N, C-alpha and C positions, 0 to 999 in steps of 0.2 A: 661598463663597456670599456675595453682596453683601447689604448691609443691606436693600435694597428687596425682594430675592427672599424674605426671611424674613417679609415682611408679607403680609397678605391682599390680594386684588386691590383691594378697596375702599380699604384703607389705602395701597396703592401709588398708586392714582389720586389720593388726597387729598394724598400727599406730593409727587407730581409736579406737581400743580396748585399747591401751595404754592411749589415751586421756581420755576415759571413766574411766579407773582405777584411773588416777590422779584426775579427777573430784570427784570421790567417796571418794578418800583418803582425799582430801582437805575438803570436807563436813564433813566427820567423825572426822577429826582432830579438826575442828572448833566446833563440837558438843561435843566431848568426851575427847579431848586431846590425847597426844601421848601415855601415859601409859595405857589407857583403851581400845585402839583399838587393834585389832589383824588382822593378815593376813586373817583369816577366815571371819572377818567382811567385809573386803574390797572385797573379792571374792564373798560373798553373795550379797553385794550391787550392784556389776556389773553383777551378774549372771554367774560367771565363776567358774570352779573347781579350787581348790587350786593349783594343778599341772600346770594348764594353767596360773594362776597368777604368779607363780614362773618362767615361761618362760620370763616374762617381768621384774620382779623385784625379787631379791633374798632375800630381808629382809625388815622389816618395816623401818629400817634406810634408806635404799636405796630409798624407796618410799617417805619418807619425804624430802630427799635431792632433788629428782626430782620435787616434788611439790613446794618446795621453790625456786628452780632454775627457774621453770616456772613462778612463781609469780614475781620474780625480772625481768625476761625478759619482762613480760607484763608491768611492771612499766616503764622500759626503753623504750619500744615501745610507751607507752602512752606519755611520755615526748617528744619523737622524733616527734610525730604527732601534738603536740601543735603548733598553728600558730605563726610565727615569730613576729607578731604584739603584742603578750602578753609580758608584762614586767616581770622582775624576780619575784616580789611578786605575780603577777597573776599566774605565772607558779607553784609556791609553793602551792598557794591556790587551783588551779585546780587539782594538783596531790593529795593533801590531800582529796579533795572531791571524787576523783576517788577511792582512797584507802578505804575510809569509806563506799562507796557504795558497793565495792567488799566485804568488811568485813560483812556488813549487809546482803549481799546475800549468806553468808556462804563460801566465797572464800578467806578469809584472816585469817588463823589460826595464832595467835600470839605466836607461839611455842618458839622461842629463848628467849623471855622475861619470860617464865614460867617454863622452864625445863633446868637444868644444863646439863643433859645428851644430850638433843637436841643441845644445844649450842656447846657442846664438839664435836659431830660428824659433825655438820655443819662446824665448823671452821677447820676441817680436810679434808674438801672436796674442792679441788682446783676449781672445776666447780662453786660451790656456792660462794666461796670467791672472785674469779675474777669478777663475776657479781655484787656481793654486793659492792665491792670496786669501780667498775665502776659507779654504781648508786650513791654511797656516794660522789665520786669526782665531778660528774656532779652537784649534789645538793649543794656541797660546793662552787662551782663556782657561782651558782645561788644566794646563800646567800651572797657571797662577793659582787656581783653586786647590790643586793638589799640594802645592807648596804651602798654602795657607793652612791646609789640614795637617801639615807635618808629614805628608806622604812622599814628598820629593825634597831634595836638599835645597833649603831656602837660600843658601849662599851662592848657588849656581845661577847665572843669568838664564832667562828663559830660552834665549837663542842657542846657548850651549846645550841645554837639555833637548831642545827640539831637533837641532841638527844631528846630535848624537842618536836620537830616536829615529830620525829619517834614515840615518846610515845603516841601521839594522835591517831595513827592508832591502838594501842592495849590498849587503855584506857577502863577499865571495865565500865566506865560511859555509854558507848554505849549500853551495855546489860541492865543496870539498867534503862536507859531512855526508852528503848523499853518495858521492862517487867513491870516496876512500873509506869513510867510516861505515858506509852501507847501512845507515839508519833509515827507518821508514819516515815518512813525511811528518807524522804527528810527533815523533820523538825529536825530530829536528826543530819543529816549532817550539816544543817544550824547552829544549836546550837554549835556543836563541832568546826566548822569553826570559829564561833564568839569567842569562848573561846580561841582557839589557837592564833588567830591574833589580837583580840581586848582585850582579858583579861577579868577579872571579875569586873573591876571597873565600876562605873557609867558612862554612855555615856553622853557626853555634850548635852545640849538642842539645838535643831536646830530651 
């Protein structure tokens, strides 16, 4: 039995509407950024009145926090579902590919990297911070294992590897490749994967 089927019809409707609100918020944030969207924009996108929207979320900041919490939860769930047969480097590669596909689908606004205001209120949210730290610690352990296996450069500190890895998920090259290179999404994912894990140097002849 799913979580939703355990709820009353009224609660199910409320939860589904909340999901629709977060979907619309994420899409608008990816398209316009935090500063340019309004609560009216979100209400219009979902087909709700503004008072109905405020029953779910009291401010634009609260909306962003919930959208980012959901995103980190989805990343954690993706990691947990990866088969145990995958090695540490394969896990990092798979998560990056997932994040890029989510981004290309309009579901990964890279807000903390572009707005000091967003960074400030996200870092004041215990719900977001606890999840972000959990994800970071999991990935730190994966990086340590990959270095031990000789799959990542052992001389690089873990935080250098991880923050470089995170940066690939919000690299503006993704938009440039789609807009000016006119590549399809899977080709963009493949190229960004290659840049992250193989670098820009010439590949040895096989």
